[in-house]
C-alpha positions as CSV (number, residue, x, y, z in Angstrom):
1,M,109.0,110.4,120.4
2,T,111.9,108.1,119.6
3,Y,111.7,105.5,116.9
4,Q,113.9,102.4,116.9
5,C,114.3,99.7,114.4
6,E,115.3,96.1,115.2
7,C,118.7,96.9,113.6
8,L,119.1,99.6,116.3
9,F,118.7,102.5,113.9
10,T,117.2,105.2,116.2
11,T,115.8,108.6,115.4
12,S,113.3,111.1,116.7
13,D,112.1,112.0,113.2
14,R,109.2,109.9,112.0
15,G,110.0,110.6,108.3
16,D,113.6,109.5,108.8
17,F,112.4,106.3,110.4
18,T,109.9,105.6,107.6
19,D,112.6,106.2,105.0
20,H,114.9,103.8,106.8
21,V,112.4,101.0,106.9
22,L,111.3,101.5,103.3
23,E,115.0,101.6,102.1
24,A,115.8,98.4,104.1
25,F,113.3,96.4,102.1
26,N,113.2,98.2,98.8
27,P,114.8,95.9,96.2
28,K,117.2,97.6,93.7
29,D,114.9,96.7,90.8
30,D,111.7,97.9,92.6
31,I,110.0,94.5,91.9
32,G,107.8,93.5,94.8
33,A,107.0,90.0,96.0
34,D,104.0,90.0,93.6
35,G,106.3,90.4,90.6
36,Q,105.1,94.0,89.9
37,V,107.2,97.2,89.9
38,H,106.5,99.3,93.0
39,H,107.9,102.7,93.5
40,E,106.6,106.2,94.0
41,L,106.0,107.9,90.6
42,A,106.3,111.6,91.6
43,D,106.7,113.8,94.6
44,R,103.1,115.0,94.7
45,T,100.9,112.3,93.3
46,R,101.0,109.6,95.9
47,E,100.9,107.1,93.1
48,C,102.8,103.8,92.8
49,A,104.1,102.5,89.5
50,C,101.7,99.5,89.9
51,G,98.7,101.8,89.6
52,F,97.9,102.1,93.3
53,T,97.0,105.6,94.4
54,A,97.0,106.5,98.1
55,N,94.9,109.2,99.8
56,H,97.7,109.9,102.3
57,W,101.5,109.6,102.2
58,D,101.4,107.1,105.1
59,E,99.1,104.9,103.0
60,L,101.5,104.9,100.1
61,D,104.4,104.1,102.5
62,G,102.4,101.2,103.9
63,H,101.7,99.9,100.3
64,L,105.4,100.1,99.3
65,L,106.4,98.3,102.5
66,A,103.8,95.6,102.0
67,A,105.0,95.0,98.5
68,S,108.7,94.6,99.5
69,A,108.9,93.5,103.1
70,T,110.1,89.9,103.7
71,P,108.1,87.6,106.0
72,N,111.2,87.1,108.2
73,G,111.9,90.9,108.4
74,V,115.4,90.6,106.9
75,G,116.2,93.5,104.7
76,Q,118.3,93.9,101.5
77,D,121.3,94.4,103.8
78,G,120.9,91.1,105.5
79,L,119.9,92.7,108.8
80,K,116.6,92.2,110.7
81,H,114.4,95.3,110.5
82,T,111.0,96.1,111.8
83,T,108.4,95.3,109.1
84,A,105.8,97.9,110.4
85,L,105.9,101.6,110.1
86,P,105.1,103.6,113.3
87,A,101.5,104.4,113.8
88,M,100.1,107.6,112.3
89,T,100.0,110.5,114.7
90,P,97.3,113.1,114.4
C-alpha cells in the first residue's frame, strides 16, 4: 500500500507516514490546542503527558494528532498536510 500526504510526502511504510503526519503538526513546545502538554511519555506505556492512556499505539497517535492538528490542515512547516492518519489494518 502507498500512503501519500497532501504535501506529496509518499511512502509504503505506514509507520513512516504516521510519523510524518504527527511531526507536521507537533508544536515544538508540545502544547496542544487545549493548552495542555501532549507527548508520548515512554516507548512502551502508550501514555500521553496529559494523562491519556491508549489501548493501542494507533489510538495514542490519533490522540496526539487530535491535540495538535490545525483545522485548516497547515502544519508547523507552513505546508498543507492530511489531518487524518491512515485507517488501521488488521
